[in-house]
Phi, psi and omega in degrees: 000318183294322181292323178295317179296320179296318178295320178296316179299314180296322178298314181289330175294319177296319177298317178300317181296317179297314180294324178295319177297319177298320178296320180293321177296318178298316182290323183286317183265004179056042176266124182248029184289312184227032184295316181296318180296317180294323177301312180295317180296320179296319179295315181295313181295323177295318177296317178296321179298316179297317179297318179295323177295321177295316179298317179296319180296314179293324178297315179295319181299310182286330178294320179290327179290328180290329182280342184284000000 
């Protein structure tokens, strides 16, 4: 379970980085073709990343307590 969560977190972090780069390109070159869509996707992917990190943190916390 922990390995799946770590892979999911890393996947969403990579998605966040790609969307952030797209947002920076849009802002720098003043391209407004898909700015709104990228904003929403960046917000959603960031939220999912934070939730997965919280789940992973609690999973590690309780997993370590069971072994003690």
